N, C-alpha and C positions, 0 to 999 in steps of 0.2 A: 734388211733384203737377205743377208746371207742365213739369218736364222729362219725366214719363209722358206726359203729355198731347201734347206737342210729338213724343216720338218715335213714339208711336201716330198720329198725325196723318200722318207720313212714309208709314205704310204704306195710306193710303185711296185708292182710286182716282180719278183726277182724268181726265174725258174732254177730248179734243182732237181738232182735224180733222187726218185723217192723208190724206186724199185729197179734193179739191173736187167739186161736180158738174161735168160736163167733159162738153161736146158737141163733139164731130168731125164735120168733113166732109171726104169724100175723093173726089178728083177726078184724072183723069190730066192730062198734059202739056198737053193741050188746052181743060183746065176740064170735061170732062164727068164728071159723076158717076160714081162707081164702086161699084155695088151689089154685096154679097156679098163683100166684103173685110172679113177680120178685122181689128178696130184693138184693140189690145193697152196696156191701161193698166198700169203696174209703178208701185209705191209701197212706200216704205219711211220710217219714223221712225227715223232713226240714235240718236236721243238717247232712246227708248225700246223698241225692239224689237229682235231679234235678225235676222229673218227679214224678207225682201221679200214682198210680195202682188202678186197678177196678177189680170187679169181680161180677158176676152175678150169683145167684142161683133161681131156680123155688121152691115155697114151695110145701111140700107135703101134702096129705089129711088133715093132721093135721094142717097144716098152719106153718108148722116148715120148715127152711133151715138152713143149716150148712156150716162154712165157715173153711179151715183147717188154722192153723198157719202160718204165711210167714216170713221168716228169710231176714236177708240183710248183705252181706258181702260187708265192706268198709274199707279202709285203714284209719290210724289215718288222714293220709298227706289230704286225700280227705275228710274226715269229717270236718277237719279244713277248707279247701277250700268251701267247700259246707256252711258252718257255716256262713264265713265269706261274701258270696255272699247272703245269706238268710238276714243276718244283714242289708245289703244297703235297704230293704224296710223299713228302721226306726221303727216306733211305729206299724206298720202293719206287721213286722215280725214274723215268727212263729219258733220255733226252735225244734228238736227232733221227735219221731214219733206221728202221728196223724191218727185216722181213725174213720168212722162213717158209720152207717148203714140205710139204708131208704128203702121202701117198696112201687112199684106203678104196675098198671095193669089196666084193662078195666075200665077207669074212676075214679080211684082212687088212692090215694096215703097217705103215712105216714111216721113219721120219729119216731127214740127211743128219747124220751123226758125224760130228768131228771127233775122230778116234784119239788125238791125243789130248784133246780137253774133256773126252767123254761127256759131252753136251751136245745139244742141238744145235745145229747150225744157224746162226743168228747173223745176216748181212747187215752191216752198219753203216755203209755209204761207200765202200770200195770193196772189189773193184768194178768194173761197169759191166762186166760179162761173167755168172756163175755158172757152174757145171756142178751136178751132184749126182750121185747116185743112190737111190734108196733101196734097201733089202727089205721087203714086206716079208711079216709073219703073220699067222692065225690070230684072229683076236680072241682071248679067253676072258669070258664072262664070268 
C-alpha cells in the first residue's frame, strides 16, 4: 500500500517558479532611455521541461519593460526524466531554471551584463524579483 501511494505521488504535479518578475530599463550609451525597444525574456527549466519559452515586451517612454512571473507545474517523475535527459549532454548539460533578458531594435542591441563576472546575467531560481539595466549599442555587421 505504501509503495502504491509513493508511486502515485511521483505523478502529482508540483508548482515551481520558472521565471521571476523582471523589471528592465533600457538606455543608450549616454544614459538616455530608449522607448520602443523590444526586450526579450527567454527561460527554461532544464530539470522539468524540454522546450524554452520566450516573451517580448516593448519599452515605454521611460525605457521600461516588465515581465510577470512564470510558474511551471511538473511531477517528480517528469522532473527526474527530464533531468536524466539533460544529463546526456555531459559537460554541456544545464539543470534547473535559467532565464535571461536582452534588448534589441532599430539597429541596436544589448544584454544584461554582470560586471563582476563579465558575463550575461543568468537567473537560476532566485531571487523572485529581478531588475536589470541594459545599455544598448549599435549592431555592427
